[in-house]
LOGUFI-746516 format. One line per 10 residues: their letters; for each residue x, y, z of C-alpha. Coordinates in nm, 4 decimals. Each point is the difference from the previous one (the first is absolute). Example, Ala and Ser with C-alpha at 12.3 -4.5 7.8 and 13.67 -1.06 7.14 Angstrom:
<atoms>
AS> 1.2300/-0.4500/0.7800 ~ 0.1370/0.3440/-0.0660 .
</atoms>
This chain:
<atoms>
XXXXXXXXXX> -3.8527/-2.4779/-0.6545 ~ 0.0542/-0.0935/-0.3663 ~ 0.3767/-0.0657/-0.0570 ~ -0.0352/0.1026/-0.3654 ~ -0.1589/0.3315/0.0908 ~ 0.1748/0.1862/0.2884 ~ -0.2850/0.2555/0.0108 ~ -0.2686/-0.2596/0.0968 ~ -0.1758/0.1208/0.3220 ~ 0.0388/-0.1825/0.3335 .
XXXXXXXXXX> -0.3144/-0.0577/0.2093 ~ 0.0422/0.1149/0.3592 ~ -0.2713/0.0154/0.2737 ~ -0.0558/0.3733/0.0504 ~ -0.3200/0.1125/-0.1720 ~ 0.0859/0.2560/-0.2717 ~ 0.2072/0.0274/-0.3162 ~ 0.3591/0.1308/0.0017 ~ 0.2269/-0.0233/-0.3052 ~ 0.3680/0.0868/0.0431 .
XXXXXXXXXX> 0.2473/-0.0868/-0.2761 ~ 0.3766/0.0324/0.0452 ~ 0.2381/-0.0017/-0.3035 ~ 0.1675/-0.3355/-0.0612 ~ 0.3539/0.1509/0.0190 ~ -0.0558/0.1175/0.3594 ~ -0.1733/-0.2778/0.1942 ~ -0.3326/-0.1227/-0.1469 ~ -0.2902/-0.0264/0.2424 ~ -0.3687/-0.0172/-0.0946 .
XXXXXXXXXX> -0.2813/0.0626/0.2413 ~ -0.3238/-0.0749/-0.1803 ~ -0.3724/-0.0489/0.0619 ~ -0.0703/-0.0580/0.3663 ~ -0.3073/-0.1733/0.1334 ~ -0.1204/-0.0878/0.3490 ~ -0.1019/-0.3673/0.0530 ~ -0.3059/0.0403/0.2236 ~ 0.0171/-0.3618/0.1110 ~ 0.3141/0.0852/0.2020 .
XXXXXXXXXX> -0.1807/0.2693/0.2035 ~ -0.1043/-0.1267/0.3410 ~ -0.3775/0.0074/0.0616 ~ 0.0202/0.2556/0.2774 ~ 0.2065/0.2477/-0.2084 ~ -0.1908/0.3103/-0.1083 ~ 0.0445/0.1611/-0.3470 ~ 0.1713/0.2988/0.1617 ~ 0.2523/-0.2231/0.1751 ~ 0.0647/-0.1918/-0.3210 .
XXXXXXXXXX> 0.0596/0.3235/-0.1959 ~ 0.2387/0.1312/0.2676 ~ 0.2010/-0.3197/-0.0117 ~ 0.0077/0.0182/-0.3782 ~ 0.1295/0.3576/0.0093 ~ 0.2682/-0.0942/0.2563 ~ 0.1095/-0.2978/-0.2097 ~ 0.0140/0.2196/-0.3114 ~ 0.2123/0.2606/0.1816 ~ 0.2467/-0.2649/0.1179 .
XXXXXXXXXX> 0.0337/-0.1511/-0.3475 ~ 0.0639/0.3396/-0.1565 ~ 0.2681/0.0779/0.2588 ~ 0.1715/-0.3326/-0.0769 ~ -0.0175/0.0778/-0.3702 ~ 0.1622/0.3416/0.0464 ~ 0.2808/-0.1478/0.2120 ~ 0.0613/-0.2684/-0.2609 ~ 0.0244/0.2603/-0.2742 ~ 0.2476/0.2049/0.2013 .
XXXXXXXXXX> 0.2154/-0.3076/0.0533 ~ 0.0128/-0.0555/-0.3764 ~ 0.0418/0.3574/-0.1212 ~ 0.2440/0.1510/0.2483 ~ 0.3011/-0.2184/-0.0941 ~ -0.0486/0.0871/-0.3654 ~ -0.0027/0.3727/0.0814 ~ 0.3165/-0.0264/0.2090 ~ 0.1827/-0.1693/-0.2883 ~ -0.0983/0.2842/-0.2297 .
XXXXXXXXXX> 0.1442/0.2601/0.2349 ~ 0.3310/-0.1879/0.0341 ~ 0.0418/-0.0106/-0.3741 ~ -0.0968/0.3632/-0.0542 ~ 0.1603/0.2587/0.2225 ~ 0.2704/-0.2347/0.1314 ~ 0.1076/-0.2325/-0.2832 ~ 0.1894/-0.3224/0.0626 ~ 0.3692/0.0534/0.0661 ~ 0.2194/-0.2159/-0.2292 .
XXXXXXXXXX> 0.2301/-0.2483/0.1717 ~ 0.3415/-0.0913/-0.1343 ~ 0.3388/-0.1226/0.1111 ~ 0.2833/0.2464/0.0451 ~ 0.1795/-0.1207/-0.3128 ~ -0.3019/0.0709/-0.2175 ~ -0.0665/0.3325/0.1715 ~ 0.3590/0.1134/-0.0554 ~ -0.0084/-0.1016/-0.3675 ~ -0.3272/0.1879/-0.0407 .
XXXXXXXXXX> 0.1050/0.3346/0.1473 ~ 0.3772/0.0116/-0.0641 ~ 0.1382/0.0639/-0.3458 ~ 0.3725/-0.0416/0.0738 ~ 0.2062/-0.2785/0.1540 ~ 0.1418/0.2152/0.2841 ~ -0.3505/0.1031/0.1078 ~ -0.1236/-0.3605/-0.0184 ~ 0.2910/-0.1117/0.2178 ~ -0.0780/0.2758/0.2489 .
XXXXXXXXXX> -0.3658/-0.1028/-0.0080 ~ 0.0785/-0.3655/0.0754 ~ 0.2255/0.1016/0.2888 ~ -0.2734/0.2233/0.1369 ~ -0.3034/-0.2315/-0.0204 ~ -0.0182/-0.3013/0.2311 ~ -0.1153/-0.3430/-0.1199 ~ 0.1040/0.0044/-0.3630 ~ -0.2191/-0.3000/-0.0950 ~ -0.3005/0.0564/0.2242 .
XXXXXXXXXX> -0.3020/0.1720/-0.1572 ~ -0.1310/0.2881/0.2110 ~ -0.2248/0.3002/-0.0786 ~ 0.1707/0.2744/-0.1993 ~ -0.0722/0.2452/0.2794 ~ 0.2267/-0.2072/0.2275 ~ 0.2870/0.0395/-0.2470 ~ -0.0665/0.3734/-0.0251 ~ -0.0057/0.0345/0.3789 ~ 0.3241/-0.1979/0.0379 .
XXXXXXXXXX> 0.1725/0.2283/-0.2527 ~ -0.1258/0.3138/0.1770 ~ 0.1171/-0.1238/0.3394 ~ 0.3385/-0.0974/-0.1429 ~ 0.0410/0.3561/-0.1256 ~ -0.0953/0.1364/0.3428 ~ 0.2570/-0.2231/0.1710 ~ 0.2646/0.1184/-0.2443 ~ -0.0892/0.3656/0.0668 ~ 0.0430/-0.0563/0.3725 .
XXXXXXXXXX> 0.3440/-0.1569/-0.0502 ~ 0.1193/0.2913/-0.2149 ~ -0.1279/0.2603/0.2459 ~ 0.1761/-0.1839/0.2831 ~ 0.3313/0.0101/-0.1904 ~ -0.0406/0.3693/-0.0851 ~ -0.0838/0.0843/0.3609 ~ 0.3024/-0.1920/0.1243 ~ 0.2311/0.1816/-0.2431 ~ -0.1379/0.3391/0.0950 .
XXXXXXXXXX> 0.0158/-0.0647/0.3750 ~ 0.3500/-0.1416/-0.0275 ~ 0.1398/0.3077/-0.1727 ~ 0.0999/-0.1964/-0.3119 ~ -0.1851/0.2359/-0.2351 ~ 0.1754/0.3261/-0.1063 ~ -0.1814/0.3213/0.0769 ~ -0.0724/0.0740/-0.3665 ~ -0.1527/-0.3432/-0.0465 ~ -0.2204/0.0032/0.3067 .
XXXXXXXXXX> -0.2626/0.2173/-0.1685 ~ -0.0220/-0.2544/-0.2822 ~ -0.0516/-0.2776/0.2545 ~ -0.2727/0.2030/0.1645 ~ -0.1775/0.0518/-0.3320 ~ 0.0334/-0.3698/-0.0744 ~ -0.1625/-0.0895/0.3317 ~ -0.2934/0.2299/-0.0796 ~ -0.0584/-0.2006/-0.3173 ~ 0.0200/-0.3256/0.1955 .
XXXXXXXXXX> -0.2445/0.1289/0.2576 ~ -0.2571/0.0768/-0.2674 ~ 0.0576/-0.3341/-0.1706 ~ -0.0459/-0.1867/0.3275 ~ -0.3337/0.1704/0.0700 ~ -0.1230/-0.0727/-0.3534 ~ 0.1055/-0.3655/-0.0120 ~ -0.1357/-0.0655/0.3492 ~ -0.3364/0.1237/-0.1259 ~ 0.0307/-0.2324/-0.3021 .
XXXXXXXXXX> 0.0655/-0.2983/0.2292 ~ -0.2989/0.0919/0.2180 ~ -0.2271/0.0372/-0.3031 ~ 0.1082/-0.3388/-0.1344 ~ -0.0739/-0.1559/0.3375 ~ -0.3439/0.1654/-0.0058 ~ -0.1131/-0.1886/-0.3128 ~ -0.0912/0.0916/-0.3552 ~ -0.2550/0.2652/0.1019 ~ 0.2964/0.2230/0.0962 .
XXXXXXXXXX> 0.2162/-0.0859/-0.3029 ~ -0.1035/0.3109/-0.1932 ~ 0.2344/0.2131/0.2133 ~ 0.3175/-0.1991/-0.0678 ~ 0.1359/0.1956/-0.2949 ~ 0.0657/0.3297/0.1866 ~ 0.1888/-0.1929/0.2680 ~ 0.2282/-0.1727/-0.2481 ~ 0.0605/0.3298/-0.1791 ~ 0.0878/0.1781/0.3245 .
XXXXXXXXXX> 0.2382/-0.2799/0.0956 ~ 0.1914/0.0303/-0.3277 ~ 0.0124/0.3784/0.0313 ~ 0.1458/-0.0299/0.3474 ~ 0.2782/-0.2239/-0.1308 ~ 0.0697/0.2427/-0.2846 ~ 0.0230/0.2924/0.2399 ~ 0.2728/-0.1779/0.1919 ~ 0.1861/-0.0794/-0.3228 ~ -0.0088/0.3648/-0.1078 .
XXXXXXXXXX> 0.1308/0.1100/0.3384 ~ 0.2967/-0.2380/-0.0236 ~ 0.0803/0.0789/-0.3644 ~ 0.3053/0.2080/0.0894 ~ 0.1308/-0.2638/0.2428 ~ 0.0534/-0.3179/-0.2048 ~ 0.2292/-0.1487/0.2643 ~ -0.2740/-0.0014/0.2629 ~ -0.0969/-0.3539/0.1088 ~ -0.3632/0.1093/-0.0136 .
XXXXXXXXXX> 0.0064/0.0059/-0.3814 ~ 0.0151/-0.3772/-0.0371 ~ -0.2570/-0.0483/0.2759 ~ -0.2332/0.2539/-0.1569 ~ 0.0243/-0.1750/-0.3382 ~ -0.0887/-0.3332/0.1590 ~ -0.2907/0.1588/0.1894 ~ -0.1338/0.1595/-0.3153 ~ 0.0061/-0.3346/-0.1790 ~ -0.1979/-0.1557/0.2846 .
XXXXXXXXXX> -0.2493/0.2869/-0.0176 ~ -0.0321/-0.0495/-0.3748 ~ -0.0529/-0.3736/0.0506 ~ -0.2805/0.0702/0.2454 ~ -0.1595/0.2404/-0.2481 ~ 0.0126/-0.2603/-0.2784 ~ -0.2461/-0.2170/0.1927 ~ -0.2567/0.2770/-0.0399 ~ -0.1133/-0.1603/-0.3267 ~ -0.0946/-0.3263/0.1769 .
XXXXX> -0.2225/0.1508/0.2691 ~ -0.3757/0.0070/-0.0804 ~ -0.1751/0.3403/0.0188 ~ 0.3365/0.1753/-0.0245 ~ -0.0234/0.0708/-0.3716 .
</atoms>
């Protein structure tokens, strides 16, 4: 084969001409003019036997060629799919992530308290999932306090209905944010459904706030405000998740 000309044919002992040219950017193989050296045929071999062997050799070489092409082309195709439907998730440390999504100092401080490993770069989806789970844990703590107050008889009769309405909002927020956490764990193919979950979580917090509006002395007010901020923090990471926009 001529090194200066990659399309120069290669002589192989088969008995007929086959020309297969593969583009240089895939994997370049050239199978050129093939000729049978009759001096290698044993004296007792008949022409029919020689032709059968030639056909068998040709079939084996073509199978090897196809397998070689698949080995070269399949990795390139897989890389294209990874960069298309499921783009690369950006990695960043918690400090950078909090500066990126939070516009105020109180929210940045909350963000740094929420995300583990402030200086370790991890995928943005990990930060988003940590924020969602932090909100879920906070919901559970607030519901536990409200349940304890109600069961202990510490809530006046007129205020109990407001507590009940607040718990309805928390129930809806918990379902929504649990779905967000599951979608984030499922990868970027499921990221398109994040926005409704974040929206439902914030609406659940607002429903509780409206229910407690006439009871400013209730201890649930401060807890609800903190829970809403954690829900908002989780929603801010929406902008960092691929396929979510």
